[in-house]
DRENTORFI-892950 format. One record per residue (C-alpha): z, x, y; residue number from 1. Coordinates in pm, 1 decimal. Layout:
residues N
@zz=Z	xx=X	yy=Y	num=NUM
...
***
This chain:
residues 460
@zz=13343.8	xx=9382.6	yy=8508.1	num=1
@zz=13467.7	xx=9242.9	yy=8171.9	num=2
@zz=13383.4	xx=8885.5	yy=8279.5	num=3
@zz=13041.4	xx=9005.1	yy=8389.4	num=4
@zz=12974.7	xx=9165.4	yy=8048.3	num=5
@zz=13092.8	xx=8850.7	yy=7865.8	num=6
@zz=12864.2	xx=8636.9	yy=8082.2	num=7
@zz=12573.2	xx=8869.0	yy=8013.4	num=8
@zz=12641.4	xx=8851.5	yy=7640.1	num=9
@zz=12634.8	xx=8471.6	yy=7657.0	num=10
@zz=12305.3	xx=8489.9	yy=7843.9	num=11
@zz=12160.0	xx=8714.1	yy=7575.7	num=12
@zz=12283.9	xx=8482.5	yy=7300.8	num=13
@zz=12142.2	xx=8175.6	yy=7472.7	num=14
@zz=11812.4	xx=8324.0	yy=7587.8	num=15
@zz=11757.2	xx=8654.2	yy=7416.5	num=16
@zz=11761.0	xx=8530.8	yy=7057.4	num=17
@zz=11404.8	xx=8413.2	yy=7084.3	num=18
@zz=11151.5	xx=8682.9	yy=7008.5	num=19
@zz=10914.8	xx=8770.1	yy=7289.6	num=20
@zz=10628.3	xx=8621.1	yy=7094.6	num=21
@zz=10810.1	xx=8289.3	yy=7038.3	num=22
@zz=10954.3	xx=8246.2	yy=7387.5	num=23
@zz=10875.7	xx=7910.2	yy=7545.1	num=24
@zz=10908.1	xx=7792.0	yy=7901.7	num=25
@zz=11249.9	xx=7636.2	yy=7927.7	num=26
@zz=11318.7	xx=7311.0	yy=8111.6	num=27
@zz=11453.9	xx=7331.7	yy=8463.9	num=28
@zz=11803.4	xx=7482.8	yy=8427.0	num=29
@zz=12123.0	xx=7343.9	yy=8568.4	num=30
@zz=12322.3	xx=7525.5	yy=8831.8	num=31
@zz=12567.5	xx=7642.8	yy=8564.3	num=32
@zz=12294.7	xx=7824.7	yy=8369.1	num=33
@zz=12461.6	xx=8122.1	yy=8196.8	num=34
@zz=12206.5	xx=8363.5	yy=8339.7	num=35
@zz=12308.4	xx=8276.4	yy=8694.6	num=36
@zz=12668.6	xx=8373.1	yy=8626.6	num=37
@zz=12579.7	xx=8743.2	yy=8610.1	num=38
@zz=12443.9	xx=8732.4	yy=8967.2	num=39
@zz=12667.6	xx=8785.5	yy=9269.6	num=40
@zz=12734.2	xx=8447.1	yy=9435.8	num=41
@zz=12515.4	xx=8532.5	yy=9734.8	num=42
@zz=12212.8	xx=8582.3	yy=9508.6	num=43
@zz=12255.3	xx=8275.2	yy=9289.6	num=44
@zz=12042.2	xx=8045.7	yy=9510.8	num=45
@zz=11753.2	xx=8291.6	yy=9470.3	num=46
@zz=11811.9	xx=8308.0	yy=9096.8	num=47
@zz=11821.3	xx=7929.6	yy=9069.8	num=48
@zz=11496.9	xx=7902.5	yy=9268.7	num=49
@zz=11332.3	xx=8142.8	yy=9024.7	num=50
@zz=11454.3	xx=7953.5	yy=8718.3	num=51
@zz=11351.1	xx=7614.9	yy=8857.2	num=52
@zz=11005.7	xx=7726.8	yy=8970.7	num=53
@zz=10731.3	xx=7600.9	yy=8738.8	num=54
@zz=10435.9	xx=7792.8	yy=8881.8	num=55
@zz=10397.5	xx=8128.1	yy=8703.5	num=56
@zz=10255.4	xx=8312.4	yy=9003.9	num=57
@zz=10529.4	xx=8196.8	yy=9238.7	num=58
@zz=10795.5	xx=8268.1	yy=8977.1	num=59
@zz=10661.1	xx=8621.6	yy=8938.0	num=60
@zz=10671.3	xx=8667.1	yy=9316.0	num=61
@zz=11032.8	xx=8547.5	yy=9329.0	num=62
@zz=11128.4	xx=8787.0	yy=9049.3	num=63
@zz=10955.1	xx=9075.1	yy=9225.0	num=64
@zz=11129.6	xx=9005.3	yy=9556.4	num=65
@zz=11469.9	xx=8979.7	yy=9392.2	num=66
@zz=11420.4	xx=9306.0	yy=9202.7	num=67
@zz=11284.5	xx=9481.5	yy=9511.1	num=68
@zz=11562.4	xx=9382.0	yy=9750.0	num=69
@zz=11862.8	xx=9383.7	yy=9515.3	num=70
@zz=11770.8	xx=9590.4	yy=9207.0	num=71
@zz=12123.7	xx=9681.6	yy=9096.8	num=72
@zz=12277.4	xx=9340.1	yy=9163.4	num=73
@zz=11993.4	xx=9144.9	yy=9001.0	num=74
@zz=11924.8	xx=9371.7	yy=8701.3	num=75
@zz=12132.5	xx=9188.8	yy=8438.4	num=76
@zz=11996.8	xx=8851.5	yy=8546.2	num=77
@zz=11634.9	xx=8964.5	yy=8547.5	num=78
@zz=11667.3	xx=9133.6	yy=8209.0	num=79
@zz=11796.1	xx=8803.9	yy=8066.7	num=80
@zz=11501.9	xx=8620.5	yy=8226.5	num=81
@zz=11263.9	xx=8884.5	yy=8090.6	num=82
@zz=11364.5	xx=8823.4	yy=7730.7	num=83
@zz=11317.6	xx=8444.8	yy=7748.1	num=84
@zz=11022.1	xx=8393.5	yy=7979.5	num=85
@zz=10688.4	xx=8298.2	yy=7826.8	num=86
@zz=10484.4	xx=8397.5	yy=8132.7	num=87
@zz=10314.4	xx=8736.1	yy=8109.5	num=88
@zz=10299.4	xx=8743.8	yy=8490.6	num=89
@zz=10675.6	xx=8710.9	yy=8520.3	num=90
@zz=10745.0	xx=8969.5	yy=8250.7	num=91
@zz=10501.9	xx=9216.3	yy=8407.9	num=92
@zz=10655.5	xx=9169.3	yy=8753.7	num=93
@zz=11008.1	xx=9228.6	yy=8625.8	num=94
@zz=10914.0	xx=9533.1	yy=8417.6	num=95
@zz=10715.2	xx=9693.5	yy=8697.0	num=96
@zz=10970.6	xx=9640.7	yy=8972.2	num=97
@zz=11288.6	xx=9704.8	yy=8772.5	num=98
@zz=11114.3	xx=9998.5	yy=8606.7	num=99
@zz=11132.9	xx=10184.3	yy=8935.7	num=100
@zz=11511.6	xx=10200.3	yy=8883.3	num=101
@zz=11537.1	xx=10349.5	yy=8532.7	num=102
@zz=11884.4	xx=10235.2	yy=8427.8	num=103
@zz=11940.3	xx=10283.9	yy=8051.1	num=104
@zz=11912.1	xx=9907.0	yy=7994.9	num=105
@zz=11585.4	xx=9902.6	yy=8188.0	num=106
@zz=11449.3	xx=10197.1	yy=7989.8	num=107
@zz=11534.1	xx=10011.5	yy=7669.0	num=108
@zz=11352.7	xx=9699.4	yy=7792.1	num=109
@zz=11048.5	xx=9904.8	yy=7890.2	num=110
@zz=11029.5	xx=10059.4	yy=7543.4	num=111
@zz=11073.3	xx=9723.6	yy=7370.7	num=112
@zz=10797.4	xx=9552.8	yy=7568.8	num=113
@zz=10570.2	xx=9855.7	yy=7546.8	num=114
@zz=10582.1	xx=9821.7	yy=7167.6	num=115
@zz=10629.5	xx=9449.9	yy=7108.4	num=116
@zz=10514.6	xx=9236.7	yy=7400.7	num=117
@zz=10253.7	xx=8988.3	yy=7272.6	num=118
@zz=10033.6	xx=9039.3	yy=7579.8	num=119
@zz=9864.6	xx=9380.1	yy=7592.8	num=120
@zz=9849.4	xx=9389.2	yy=7973.3	num=121
@zz=10229.0	xx=9358.6	yy=7989.6	num=122
@zz=10265.7	xx=9644.1	yy=7741.6	num=123
@zz=10040.5	xx=9855.4	yy=7963.3	num=124
@zz=10264.4	xx=9783.7	yy=8263.1	num=125
@zz=10568.0	xx=9895.5	yy=8063.0	num=126
@zz=10395.4	xx=10208.3	yy=7930.4	num=127
@zz=10270.8	xx=10306.4	yy=8275.7	num=128
@zz=10616.0	xx=10263.6	yy=8428.3	num=129
@zz=10761.8	xx=10479.5	yy=8147.8	num=130
@zz=10498.7	xx=10745.2	yy=8210.8	num=131
@zz=10575.9	xx=10752.7	yy=8583.0	num=132
@zz=10949.7	xx=10781.5	yy=8519.6	num=133
@zz=10909.4	xx=11069.2	yy=8272.8	num=134
@zz=10667.8	xx=11252.1	yy=8505.1	num=135
@zz=10904.8	xx=11204.9	yy=8799.7	num=136
@zz=11190.8	xx=11354.4	yy=8599.0	num=137
@zz=10986.1	xx=11667.2	yy=8534.9	num=138
@zz=10855.3	xx=11679.8	yy=8890.8	num=139
@zz=11216.9	xx=11685.7	yy=9013.0	num=140
@zz=11275.5	xx=11997.3	yy=8804.5	num=141
@zz=10978.4	xx=12162.7	yy=8975.4	num=142
@zz=11117.5	xx=12050.2	yy=9309.8	num=143
@zz=11449.0	xx=12218.7	yy=9235.3	num=144
@zz=11268.3	xx=12541.2	yy=9153.7	num=145
@zz=11073.1	xx=12516.5	yy=9479.3	num=146
@zz=11395.0	xx=12469.6	yy=9673.6	num=147
@zz=11536.9	xx=12784.2	yy=9516.9	num=148
@zz=11227.3	xx=12977.2	yy=9628.2	num=149
@zz=11270.3	xx=12842.6	yy=9983.6	num=150
@zz=11636.5	xx=12941.2	yy=9996.0	num=151
@zz=11567.2	xx=13292.9	yy=9873.7	num=152
@zz=11261.1	xx=13336.7	yy=10094.8	num=153
@zz=11037.0	xx=13411.4	yy=9796.6	num=154
@zz=10696.9	xx=13355.8	yy=9961.1	num=155
@zz=10494.5	xx=13451.1	yy=9653.7	num=156
@zz=10685.8	xx=13205.1	yy=9436.9	num=157
@zz=10648.3	xx=12931.3	yy=9698.4	num=158
@zz=10271.1	xx=12967.3	yy=9700.0	num=159
@zz=10247.9	xx=12972.8	yy=9319.7	num=160
@zz=10486.0	xx=12679.1	yy=9271.6	num=161
@zz=10316.3	xx=12488.9	yy=9553.7	num=162
@zz=9984.7	xx=12496.6	yy=9369.6	num=163
@zz=10155.7	xx=12373.3	yy=9052.9	num=164
@zz=10320.3	xx=12094.4	yy=9253.4	num=165
@zz=9976.3	xx=11962.6	yy=9351.1	num=166
@zz=9898.8	xx=11908.5	yy=8982.0	num=167
@zz=10229.0	xx=11728.1	yy=8931.3	num=168
@zz=10159.0	xx=11493.5	yy=9220.3	num=169
@zz=9853.6	xx=11372.6	yy=9027.7	num=170
@zz=10050.8	xx=11352.2	yy=8702.9	num=171
@zz=10320.1	xx=11136.4	yy=8861.1	num=172
@zz=10067.7	xx=10908.1	yy=9027.9	num=173
@zz=9844.7	xx=10888.1	yy=8722.7	num=174
@zz=9532.9	xx=10986.3	yy=8914.2	num=175
@zz=9233.3	xx=11169.0	yy=8772.9	num=176
@zz=9201.8	xx=11427.0	yy=9049.2	num=177
@zz=9100.9	xx=11767.5	yy=8908.9	num=178
@zz=9233.6	xx=12078.6	yy=9076.5	num=179
@zz=8892.8	xx=12189.7	yy=9207.2	num=180
@zz=8865.9	xx=11870.4	yy=9416.6	num=181
@zz=9195.1	xx=11956.8	yy=9586.9	num=182
@zz=9071.2	xx=12287.6	yy=9727.3	num=183
@zz=8996.4	xx=12257.3	yy=10100.2	num=184
@zz=8656.5	xx=12395.5	yy=10201.4	num=185
@zz=8623.7	xx=12672.4	yy=10460.1	num=186
@zz=8666.2	xx=12553.2	yy=10817.1	num=187
@zz=8344.9	xx=12413.5	yy=10965.0	num=188
@zz=8225.8	xx=12321.8	yy=11314.7	num=189
@zz=8054.6	xx=12008.1	yy=11448.0	num=190
@zz=8001.6	xx=12102.9	yy=11812.8	num=191
@zz=8013.7	xx=12418.2	yy=12025.1	num=192
@zz=8354.0	xx=12507.2	yy=12167.5	num=193
@zz=8235.9	xx=12495.3	yy=12528.9	num=194
@zz=8121.9	xx=12131.6	yy=12506.0	num=195
@zz=8329.5	xx=11818.5	yy=12565.8	num=196
@zz=8383.0	xx=11584.3	yy=12273.0	num=197
@zz=8443.4	xx=11210.2	yy=12225.9	num=198
@zz=8584.6	xx=11086.3	yy=11892.2	num=199
@zz=8640.5	xx=10742.8	yy=11739.7	num=200
@zz=8967.5	xx=10710.0	yy=11541.9	num=201
@zz=9080.1	xx=10414.2	yy=11332.5	num=202
@zz=9286.7	xx=10329.8	yy=11026.3	num=203
@zz=9423.7	xx=10055.5	yy=10799.4	num=204
@zz=9096.7	xx=9866.8	yy=10785.2	num=205
@zz=8925.9	xx=9837.2	yy=10445.4	num=206
@zz=8995.6	xx=9483.9	yy=10323.2	num=207
@zz=8665.0	xx=9307.4	yy=10382.2	num=208
@zz=8825.4	xx=9062.9	yy=10626.2	num=209
@zz=8663.5	xx=8901.7	yy=10927.8	num=210
@zz=8896.2	xx=9114.1	yy=11141.8	num=211
@zz=8759.3	xx=9432.8	yy=10986.7	num=212
@zz=8402.9	xx=9317.9	yy=11052.1	num=213
@zz=8480.6	xx=9217.4	yy=11410.3	num=214
@zz=8655.0	xx=9547.8	yy=11482.1	num=215
@zz=8364.9	xx=9745.5	yy=11329.9	num=216
@zz=8123.6	xx=9548.2	yy=11547.9	num=217
@zz=8337.1	xx=9630.1	yy=11852.6	num=218
@zz=8320.7	xx=10000.7	yy=11766.6	num=219
@zz=7940.8	xx=9975.9	yy=11758.0	num=220
@zz=7928.1	xx=9799.0	yy=12098.1	num=221
@zz=8154.7	xx=10064.5	yy=12250.8	num=222
@zz=7946.9	xx=10343.0	yy=12093.2	num=223
@zz=7625.3	xx=10204.7	yy=12241.3	num=224
@zz=7781.8	xx=10202.5	yy=12586.2	num=225
@zz=7977.1	xx=10530.2	yy=12558.9	num=226
@zz=7856.0	xx=10733.0	yy=12259.4	num=227
@zz=8091.4	xx=10905.4	yy=12018.1	num=228
@zz=8018.4	xx=11246.3	yy=11865.8	num=229
@zz=8182.2	xx=11156.8	yy=11531.0	num=230
@zz=8477.2	xx=10959.3	yy=11393.1	num=231
@zz=8794.2	xx=11005.9	yy=11188.9	num=232
@zz=8998.6	xx=10765.1	yy=10975.8	num=233
@zz=9374.6	xx=10777.9	yy=10936.5	num=234
@zz=9382.7	xx=10623.3	yy=10590.9	num=235
@zz=9408.9	xx=10298.7	yy=10398.9	num=236
@zz=9032.9	xx=10295.8	yy=10384.1	num=237
@zz=9016.0	xx=10049.4	yy=10093.7	num=238
@zz=9273.5	xx=9784.9	yy=10002.3	num=239
@zz=9449.8	xx=9705.6	yy=9783.5	num=240
@zz=9428.3	xx=10011.4	yy=9551.7	num=241
@zz=9134.3	xx=10223.2	yy=9667.7	num=242
@zz=8793.4	xx=10258.9	yy=9504.0	num=243
@zz=8723.9	xx=10212.5	yy=9133.9	num=244
@zz=8426.2	xx=10447.9	yy=9120.6	num=245
@zz=8126.1	xx=10589.1	yy=9304.0	num=246
@zz=7938.2	xx=10266.5	yy=9226.4	num=247
@zz=8207.5	xx=10023.3	yy=9341.3	num=248
@zz=8012.8	xx=9750.7	yy=9528.9	num=249
@zz=8259.2	xx=9766.4	yy=9817.7	num=250
@zz=8104.8	xx=10098.2	yy=9923.3	num=251
@zz=7815.0	xx=9883.6	yy=10043.9	num=252
@zz=7992.1	xx=9576.1	yy=10177.6	num=253
@zz=8317.0	xx=9722.8	yy=10310.5	num=254
@zz=8178.3	xx=10056.2	yy=10427.4	num=255
@zz=7803.1	xx=10108.8	yy=10453.5	num=256
@zz=7711.6	xx=9775.3	yy=10610.6	num=257
@zz=7992.0	xx=9805.2	yy=10866.4	num=258
@zz=7998.2	xx=10173.3	yy=10966.6	num=259
@zz=7657.4	xx=10323.7	yy=10879.7	num=260
@zz=7507.7	xx=10147.6	yy=11187.1	num=261
@zz=7718.1	xx=10378.3	yy=11406.2	num=262
@zz=7500.9	xx=10669.6	yy=11296.1	num=263
@zz=7808.3	xx=10894.3	yy=11291.4	num=264
@zz=7973.3	xx=11127.0	yy=11043.5	num=265
@zz=8318.8	xx=10981.8	yy=10976.2	num=266
@zz=8583.5	xx=11227.0	yy=10850.0	num=267
@zz=8836.0	xx=11032.7	yy=10642.8	num=268
@zz=9186.6	xx=11086.2	yy=10509.8	num=269
@zz=9370.0	xx=10915.4	yy=10222.7	num=270
@zz=9624.2	xx=10639.2	yy=10281.1	num=271
@zz=9876.9	xx=10509.0	yy=10030.6	num=272
@zz=9640.8	xx=10229.0	yy=9926.3	num=273
@zz=9367.2	xx=10484.4	yy=9853.3	num=274
@zz=9590.7	xx=10634.9	yy=9582.4	num=275
@zz=9629.8	xx=10314.5	yy=9380.1	num=276
@zz=9354.4	xx=10330.7	yy=9119.4	num=277
@zz=9344.1	xx=10632.3	yy=8889.7	num=278
@zz=8996.0	xx=10740.8	yy=9001.1	num=279
@zz=9018.3	xx=10640.1	yy=9368.0	num=280
@zz=9097.6	xx=10975.7	yy=9533.5	num=281
@zz=8822.4	xx=11150.4	yy=9337.3	num=282
@zz=8576.2	xx=10869.3	yy=9410.0	num=283
@zz=8647.4	xx=10888.9	yy=9784.2	num=284
@zz=8601.6	xx=11265.7	yy=9785.1	num=285
@zz=8282.3	xx=11264.1	yy=9578.1	num=286
@zz=8122.1	xx=10977.8	yy=9769.8	num=287
@zz=8071.1	xx=11228.9	yy=10050.7	num=288
@zz=7761.9	xx=11345.4	yy=9861.5	num=289
@zz=7610.7	xx=10993.8	yy=9854.6	num=290
@zz=7675.3	xx=10856.7	yy=10201.8	num=291
@zz=7506.7	xx=10905.8	yy=10536.2	num=292
@zz=7838.4	xx=10847.0	yy=10715.9	num=293
@zz=8139.5	xx=10895.0	yy=10483.5	num=294
@zz=8290.5	xx=11244.9	yy=10478.2	num=295
@zz=8595.0	xx=11356.4	yy=10279.2	num=296
@zz=8541.5	xx=11710.4	yy=10145.9	num=297
@zz=8896.9	xx=11734.2	yy=10004.8	num=298
@zz=9234.1	xx=11558.7	yy=10035.7	num=299
@zz=9308.8	xx=11793.6	yy=10327.3	num=300
@zz=9070.2	xx=12008.0	yy=10530.8	num=301
@zz=8999.6	xx=12156.3	yy=10874.2	num=302
@zz=8709.8	xx=12150.5	yy=11119.0	num=303
@zz=8634.3	xx=12212.0	yy=11487.1	num=304
@zz=8446.9	xx=12009.9	yy=11747.1	num=305
@zz=8419.6	xx=12123.0	yy=12107.4	num=306
@zz=8755.7	xx=12257.3	yy=12226.8	num=307
@zz=8944.7	xx=12074.8	yy=11948.0	num=308
@zz=9037.2	xx=12181.4	yy=11597.7	num=309
@zz=9115.8	xx=11893.0	yy=11362.0	num=310
@zz=9352.6	xx=11926.7	yy=11065.4	num=311
@zz=9308.0	xx=11638.1	yy=10818.7	num=312
@zz=9609.4	xx=11580.1	yy=10590.7	num=313
@zz=9695.4	xx=11383.9	yy=10279.9	num=314
@zz=10043.1	xx=11262.0	yy=10373.0	num=315
@zz=10109.3	xx=11051.6	yy=10063.2	num=316
@zz=10271.2	xx=11330.5	yy=9863.7	num=317
@zz=10257.4	xx=11652.6	yy=10060.0	num=318
@zz=10278.3	xx=11950.6	yy=9829.0	num=319
@zz=10428.2	xx=12282.3	yy=9926.5	num=320
@zz=10073.6	xx=12419.5	yy=9898.5	num=321
@zz=9953.8	xx=12180.7	yy=10168.4	num=322
@zz=10246.7	xx=12266.3	yy=10396.2	num=323
@zz=10175.2	xx=12638.7	yy=10356.8	num=324
@zz=9802.4	xx=12582.2	yy=10418.4	num=325
@zz=9869.3	xx=12382.4	yy=10735.0	num=326
@zz=10113.1	xx=12635.6	yy=10878.4	num=327
@zz=9873.4	xx=12922.2	yy=10806.7	num=328
@zz=9576.3	xx=12740.9	yy=10961.9	num=329
@zz=9764.5	xx=12626.7	yy=11272.3	num=330
@zz=9887.1	xx=12979.4	yy=11335.9	num=331
@zz=9535.1	xx=13122.1	yy=11293.3	num=332
@zz=9371.8	xx=12864.7	yy=11517.7	num=333
@zz=9244.4	xx=12974.0	yy=11858.7	num=334
@zz=9136.1	xx=12623.0	yy=11957.5	num=335
@zz=9223.1	xx=12486.0	yy=12299.1	num=336
@zz=9356.6	xx=12166.1	yy=12139.7	num=337
@zz=9499.1	xx=12122.4	yy=11791.0	num=338
@zz=9496.3	xx=11769.8	yy=11647.4	num=339
@zz=9658.4	xx=11690.9	yy=11312.0	num=340
@zz=9578.2	xx=11355.2	yy=11156.5	num=341
@zz=9676.1	xx=11168.1	yy=10842.8	num=342
@zz=9813.4	xx=10833.8	yy=10729.9	num=343
@zz=10193.2	xx=10833.3	yy=10760.2	num=344
@zz=10362.5	xx=10864.3	yy=11101.0	num=345
@zz=10655.2	xx=11093.3	yy=11160.9	num=346
@zz=10812.3	xx=10853.9	yy=11412.9	num=347
@zz=10712.3	xx=10489.7	yy=11444.2	num=348
@zz=10818.8	xx=10169.9	yy=11616.8	num=349
@zz=10622.2	xx=9976.1	yy=11356.2	num=350
@zz=10730.0	xx=9780.6	yy=11051.5	num=351
@zz=10752.6	xx=10088.0	yy=10826.7	num=352
@zz=10954.1	xx=10292.6	yy=11075.5	num=353
@zz=11013.6	xx=10668.9	yy=11068.5	num=354
@zz=10911.6	xx=10878.4	yy=10766.3	num=355
@zz=11215.6	xx=11089.6	yy=10681.8	num=356
@zz=11038.9	xx=11327.0	yy=10443.1	num=357
@zz=10786.3	xx=11415.6	yy=10715.2	num=358
@zz=11058.2	xx=11457.0	yy=10978.0	num=359
@zz=11220.0	xx=11709.1	yy=10745.6	num=360
@zz=10914.1	xx=11904.2	yy=10630.3	num=361
@zz=10607.5	xx=11834.6	yy=10845.8	num=362
@zz=10758.4	xx=11815.9	yy=11192.4	num=363
@zz=10894.1	xx=12174.9	yy=11190.4	num=364
@zz=10542.8	xx=12299.5	yy=11110.3	num=365
@zz=10382.8	xx=12097.8	yy=11391.1	num=366
@zz=10636.8	xx=12182.9	yy=11661.0	num=367
@zz=10510.5	xx=12458.1	yy=11886.8	num=368
@zz=10178.5	xx=12471.5	yy=11700.2	num=369
@zz=10000.0	xx=12132.9	yy=11735.0	num=370
@zz=9929.7	xx=11918.9	yy=12041.4	num=371
@zz=9871.0	xx=11578.5	yy=11881.9	num=372
@zz=9964.3	xx=11403.7	yy=11556.2	num=373
@zz=9774.1	xx=11075.6	yy=11504.5	num=374
@zz=9825.8	xx=10840.3	yy=11210.6	num=375
@zz=9807.7	xx=10483.2	yy=11083.6	num=376
@zz=10020.8	xx=10309.6	yy=10815.4	num=377
@zz=10178.5	xx=10078.8	yy=11071.1	num=378
@zz=9919.1	xx=9819.5	yy=11168.9	num=379
@zz=9949.0	xx=9853.3	yy=11544.3	num=380
@zz=9898.6	xx=10097.2	yy=11834.4	num=381
@zz=10169.6	xx=10334.8	yy=11951.7	num=382
@zz=10247.9	xx=10640.1	yy=12158.6	num=383
@zz=10586.8	xx=10804.5	yy=12112.6	num=384
@zz=10765.3	xx=11071.8	yy=12315.6	num=385
@zz=10663.8	xx=11427.6	yy=12234.9	num=386
@zz=10885.2	xx=11667.7	yy=12046.3	num=387
@zz=10827.2	xx=12040.3	yy=12035.6	num=388
@zz=10506.0	xx=11993.3	yy=12232.3	num=389
@zz=10362.6	xx=11739.8	yy=11982.4	num=390
@zz=10255.7	xx=11391.6	yy=12099.5	num=391
@zz=10267.4	xx=11114.4	yy=11837.1	num=392
@zz=10009.5	xx=10835.6	yy=11821.1	num=393
@zz=9948.6	xx=10547.5	yy=11579.2	num=394
@zz=9609.2	xx=10376.3	yy=11554.7	num=395
@zz=9641.0	xx=10135.2	yy=11263.5	num=396
@zz=9464.3	xx=9824.1	yy=11389.4	num=397
@zz=9132.3	xx=9870.3	yy=11211.9	num=398
@zz=9116.3	xx=9535.3	yy=11032.1	num=399
@zz=9403.6	xx=9478.5	yy=10787.9	num=400
@zz=9669.2	xx=9224.7	yy=10885.8	num=401
@zz=9843.6	xx=9342.4	yy=11201.4	num=402
@zz=10222.3	xx=9356.4	yy=11219.3	num=403
@zz=10485.3	xx=9331.9	yy=11493.8	num=404
@zz=10643.4	xx=9638.1	yy=11650.0	num=405
@zz=11014.6	xx=9689.1	yy=11715.6	num=406
@zz=11242.2	xx=9886.2	yy=11943.8	num=407
@zz=11240.6	xx=10264.6	yy=11902.3	num=408
@zz=11416.6	xx=10523.5	yy=12121.0	num=409
@zz=11102.7	xx=10739.7	yy=12138.9	num=410
@zz=10853.7	xx=10462.9	yy=12211.7	num=411
@zz=10630.6	xx=10501.6	yy=12517.5	num=412
@zz=10383.2	xx=10230.1	yy=12421.0	num=413
@zz=10358.7	xx=9984.2	yy=12131.8	num=414
@zz=10128.0	xx=9689.0	yy=12088.8	num=415
@zz=10011.0	xx=9475.1	yy=11799.0	num=416
@zz=9632.7	xx=9434.8	yy=11812.7	num=417
@zz=9308.0	xx=9489.8	yy=11626.9	num=418
@zz=9105.6	xx=9778.3	yy=11763.2	num=419
@zz=9056.3	xx=10152.8	yy=11761.0	num=420
@zz=9140.2	xx=10474.3	yy=11945.9	num=421
@zz=8911.8	xx=10695.0	yy=12153.5	num=422
@zz=8988.0	xx=11067.8	yy=12178.2	num=423
@zz=8821.0	xx=11264.1	yy=12459.1	num=424
@zz=8866.3	xx=11635.2	yy=12520.9	num=425
@zz=8735.0	xx=11920.3	yy=12729.5	num=426
@zz=8887.8	xx=12258.2	yy=12806.3	num=427
@zz=9131.9	xx=12110.4	yy=13060.0	num=428
@zz=9232.9	xx=11770.0	yy=12932.5	num=429
@zz=9289.2	xx=11573.0	yy=12611.9	num=430
@zz=9281.7	xx=11195.5	yy=12654.3	num=431
@zz=9377.2	xx=10914.0	yy=12415.0	num=432
@zz=9264.3	xx=10555.6	yy=12476.9	num=433
@zz=9349.5	xx=10244.4	yy=12278.1	num=434
@zz=9086.4	xx=9968.9	yy=12285.5	num=435
@zz=9112.4	xx=9623.9	yy=12125.2	num=436
@zz=8839.5	xx=9446.5	yy=11928.8	num=437
@zz=8725.1	xx=9265.1	yy=12244.3	num=438
@zz=8682.8	xx=9606.1	yy=12413.3	num=439
@zz=8979.2	xx=9546.9	yy=12641.7	num=440
@zz=9165.2	xx=9867.9	yy=12730.7	num=441
@zz=9521.5	xx=9865.4	yy=12600.2	num=442
@zz=9658.4	xx=10205.4	yy=12696.8	num=443
@zz=9547.9	xx=10546.5	yy=12817.0	num=444
@zz=9722.1	xx=10882.0	yy=12813.0	num=445
@zz=9602.2	xx=11221.4	yy=12933.6	num=446
@zz=9749.9	xx=11555.9	yy=12831.8	num=447
@zz=9664.6	xx=11856.5	yy=13045.8	num=448
@zz=9691.7	xx=12216.5	yy=12937.8	num=449
@zz=9877.3	xx=12298.4	yy=13257.0	num=450
@zz=10162.9	xx=12100.6	yy=13105.8	num=451
@zz=10134.3	xx=11790.1	yy=13321.3	num=452
@zz=10033.6	xx=11454.0	yy=13180.9	num=453
@zz=9967.3	xx=11101.2	yy=13297.9	num=454
@zz=9965.5	xx=10759.3	yy=13137.7	num=455
@zz=9846.4	xx=10414.8	yy=13233.3	num=456
@zz=9854.5	xx=10097.8	yy=13030.2	num=457
@zz=9702.8	xx=9753.4	yy=13056.5	num=458
@zz=9666.1	xx=9443.4	yy=12849.2	num=459
@zz=10041.7	xx=9408.5	yy=12796.6	num=460
***
């Protein structure tokens, strides 16, 4: 540890004496560069690659990857790089990524660059990371108080604190989402309970790519052959950070031109990418009033169609208020089928894997109350073994880059493809179909209220 501190001091002397404003791009360093000595031996090749890279964008990417994968081991090295690097891209990448691990040295660097960095955009990155860290500290205090209310069974306190937690979710994320936009509307109905229903479901799509356009065109071809009643999205509607405003031009090119031709109402949920920009969640909610197809009355809401009741969730940061709302609504529901949908899976054989926070808090609410939980987030199609009467589906092939699946003990079906899901229900049966963007059937599963079920797959 003493040698490490001495090496770091040498690095600071050699590279930190320059002011941020005067820092110049150094020549390609030798392998014995003092900054490398503070890295563990296994990480020194990555550090050397970063120091020798001359392209600012690639150097920033290397710094980000190193900080993301090995934050504790790379911190001293990256802080030394930060103080000597003339590239605003590199400094911003280091501050943003290391800032997620607020060590005292990192906090000091954030403050210094917030005040003194010569590039205003870098200062903004530092200030925003400081804001998030301070808000998270306070949100943890609220979380501790919530846990006390759970342990003591104080239902009144849980409901009060849960509403306050919703406000803190916005404060931590830096979003401009007023409290009145969070209030779910009264339950509404799209189709009489005694009628069968067919629903289009898709997620992880809004990037303007050729794959998104091709998949949207496939939905339209399928709809013309076998009409849908309406559609739902399971989030990540707009990459990379959601919508800037109600007048963002992508509403036309990435939404209206692609999905308005369906002639359907499409009931959306928020994905993690929809929470990126400060105004995005509010813009997506309010755009409901301007669109012939887009519908998002609140971050979470409930509606019925035929024999199915749908519970739309915001799974990005689920407040205690949302958990209480969902449990209350599921227990009140008299629907034949209860379908909960949102962005993050509980279990997944995809790249992102299981979501531990939802296993802990959401799954106990769904078990014994819901029939189906359908999500996106992983860019593939999946069906996983039921638990507590709940079947788990993933339909994340709507257009964004698809990703490979992996082994999972609960996996019944997993396939990487572009496409969409079809949900069909009557009083006796609930059926899920996965269809690719060439309209080839990938998988089909039927759940019967008698308790029996059947599955068939193709296109393996």
